[in-house]
C-alpha beads as a LAMMPS data file, in Angstrom:
LAMMPS data file: protein, C-alpha beads

116 atoms
115 bonds

1 atom types
1 bond types

-500.0 500.0 xlo xhi
-500.0 500.0 ylo yhi
-500.0 500.0 zlo zhi

Masses

1 110.0

Atoms # bond

1 1 1 -183.690 455.614 312.088
2 1 1 -183.132 457.446 308.820
3 1 1 -180.815 459.775 310.675
4 1 1 -178.750 456.782 311.882
5 1 1 -178.779 455.350 308.382
6 1 1 -177.536 458.669 306.914
7 1 1 -174.841 458.804 309.580
8 1 1 -173.767 455.310 308.646
9 1 1 -173.705 456.272 304.916
10 1 1 -171.671 459.352 305.692
11 1 1 -169.259 457.282 307.745
12 1 1 -168.906 454.746 304.927
13 1 1 -168.359 457.538 302.411
14 1 1 -165.731 459.108 304.684
15 1 1 -163.961 455.743 305.100
16 1 1 -163.912 455.207 301.312
17 1 1 -162.646 458.735 300.775
18 1 1 -159.947 458.243 303.420
19 1 1 -158.945 454.890 301.887
20 1 1 -158.703 456.443 298.408
21 1 1 -156.655 459.301 299.812
22 1 1 -154.264 456.854 301.523
23 1 1 -153.946 454.833 298.307
24 1 1 -153.263 457.986 296.283
25 1 1 -150.616 459.204 298.767
26 1 1 -148.949 455.766 298.860
27 1 1 -148.837 455.710 295.039
28 1 1 -147.532 459.281 295.011
29 1 1 -144.762 458.291 297.461
30 1 1 -143.911 455.230 295.341
31 1 1 -143.710 457.365 292.208
32 1 1 -141.552 459.962 293.980
33 1 1 -139.199 457.184 295.102
34 1 1 -139.060 455.790 291.553
35 1 1 -138.291 459.262 290.186
36 1 1 -135.596 459.784 292.819
37 1 1 -134.054 456.377 291.984
38 1 1 -134.158 457.146 288.252
39 1 1 -132.472 460.519 288.860
40 1 1 -129.824 458.864 291.036
41 1 1 -129.141 456.245 288.363
42 1 1 -129.014 458.944 285.681
43 1 1 -126.501 460.945 287.744
44 1 1 -124.384 457.837 288.298
45 1 1 -124.377 457.176 284.550
46 1 1 -123.435 460.804 283.847
47 1 1 -120.648 460.527 286.431
48 1 1 -119.394 457.324 284.782
49 1 1 -119.450 458.937 281.346
50 1 1 -117.678 462.024 282.663
51 1 1 -115.045 459.894 284.374
52 1 1 -114.517 457.914 281.169
53 1 1 -114.177 461.156 279.186
54 1 1 -111.662 462.527 281.687
55 1 1 -109.669 459.266 281.578
56 1 1 -109.655 459.300 277.777
57 1 1 -108.546 462.939 277.772
58 1 1 -105.718 462.159 280.216
59 1 1 -104.646 459.198 278.077
60 1 1 -104.656 461.379 274.964
61 1 1 -102.679 464.060 276.816
62 1 1 -100.090 461.451 277.850
63 1 1 -99.835 460.221 274.251
64 1 1 -99.376 463.768 272.969
65 1 1 -96.773 464.487 275.643
66 1 1 -94.881 461.316 274.711
67 1 1 -95.132 462.240 271.037
68 1 1 -93.800 465.750 271.734
69 1 1 -90.926 464.316 273.791
70 1 1 -90.096 461.867 271.004
71 1 1 -90.167 464.660 268.416
72 1 1 -87.978 466.837 270.654
73 1 1 -85.501 463.962 271.057
74 1 1 -85.406 463.435 267.281
75 1 1 -84.882 467.161 266.731
76 1 1 -82.037 467.180 269.295
77 1 1 -80.471 464.151 267.619
78 1 1 -80.715 465.869 264.219
79 1 1 -79.121 469.020 265.675
80 1 1 -76.310 466.959 267.210
81 1 1 -75.714 465.128 263.912
82 1 1 -75.663 468.445 262.035
83 1 1 -73.184 469.905 264.535
84 1 1 -70.958 466.819 264.169
85 1 1 -71.118 467.066 260.379
86 1 1 -70.225 470.759 260.483
87 1 1 -67.339 469.994 262.846
88 1 1 -66.052 467.260 260.471
89 1 1 -66.416 469.593 257.492
90 1 1 -64.479 472.281 259.369
91 1 1 -61.740 469.761 260.210
92 1 1 -61.581 468.746 256.534
93 1 1 -61.332 472.427 255.483
94 1 1 -58.512 472.942 257.974
95 1 1 -56.718 469.829 256.654
96 1 1 -57.148 471.022 253.072
97 1 1 -55.903 474.485 254.043
98 1 1 -52.890 472.954 255.825
99 1 1 -52.144 470.715 252.818
100 1 1 -52.493 473.702 250.473
101 1 1 -50.061 475.636 252.655
102 1 1 -47.613 472.691 252.662
103 1 1 -47.941 472.333 248.906
104 1 1 -47.331 476.054 248.415
105 1 1 -44.314 475.865 250.686
106 1 1 -42.917 472.845 248.811
107 1 1 -43.512 474.517 245.478
108 1 1 -41.748 477.617 246.728
109 1 1 -38.798 475.531 247.985
110 1 1 -38.678 473.775 244.633
111 1 1 -38.671 477.137 242.839
112 1 1 -35.924 478.383 245.099
113 1 1 -33.813 475.233 244.603
114 1 1 -34.362 475.357 240.844
115 1 1 -33.103 478.945 240.744
116 1 1 -30.004 478.038 242.650

Bonds

1 1 1 2
2 1 2 3
3 1 3 4
4 1 4 5
5 1 5 6
6 1 6 7
7 1 7 8
8 1 8 9
9 1 9 10
10 1 10 11
11 1 11 12
12 1 12 13
13 1 13 14
14 1 14 15
15 1 15 16
16 1 16 17
17 1 17 18
18 1 18 19
19 1 19 20
20 1 20 21
21 1 21 22
22 1 22 23
23 1 23 24
24 1 24 25
25 1 25 26
26 1 26 27
27 1 27 28
28 1 28 29
29 1 29 30
30 1 30 31
31 1 31 32
32 1 32 33
33 1 33 34
34 1 34 35
35 1 35 36
36 1 36 37
37 1 37 38
38 1 38 39
39 1 39 40
40 1 40 41
41 1 41 42
42 1 42 43
43 1 43 44
44 1 44 45
45 1 45 46
46 1 46 47
47 1 47 48
48 1 48 49
49 1 49 50
50 1 50 51
51 1 51 52
52 1 52 53
53 1 53 54
54 1 54 55
55 1 55 56
56 1 56 57
57 1 57 58
58 1 58 59
59 1 59 60
60 1 60 61
61 1 61 62
62 1 62 63
63 1 63 64
64 1 64 65
65 1 65 66
66 1 66 67
67 1 67 68
68 1 68 69
69 1 69 70
70 1 70 71
71 1 71 72
72 1 72 73
73 1 73 74
74 1 74 75
75 1 75 76
76 1 76 77
77 1 77 78
78 1 78 79
79 1 79 80
80 1 80 81
81 1 81 82
82 1 82 83
83 1 83 84
84 1 84 85
85 1 85 86
86 1 86 87
87 1 87 88
88 1 88 89
89 1 89 90
90 1 90 91
91 1 91 92
92 1 92 93
93 1 93 94
94 1 94 95
95 1 95 96
96 1 96 97
97 1 97 98
98 1 98 99
99 1 99 100
100 1 100 101
101 1 101 102
102 1 102 103
103 1 103 104
104 1 104 105
105 1 105 106
106 1 106 107
107 1 107 108
108 1 108 109
109 1 109 110
110 1 110 111
111 1 111 112
112 1 112 113
113 1 113 114
114 1 114 115
115 1 115 116
């Protein structure tokens, strides 16, 4: 009878051990799933932050490109205005030179008529 009783005790001990093992494995699986979910959420957050950084960089690049284009347009306008001013100054020089030539010619005619 003691042998049967020891067998029963061993069986009970084995059942408890098996139950504890099942509980431990279930908890381990739950923890692994929680870790996997946390990692997934962390990766999603990193992806969101990276996307936001990329979008901000693209926006900044567009602003810089627009700024460069605006500066280039202003520089072109300044060059055009300078060229126009130089052209007007050259026209004025030519007019002055033509008037000087006419004046010299008139003075010469006057000298010639005075001598006659």
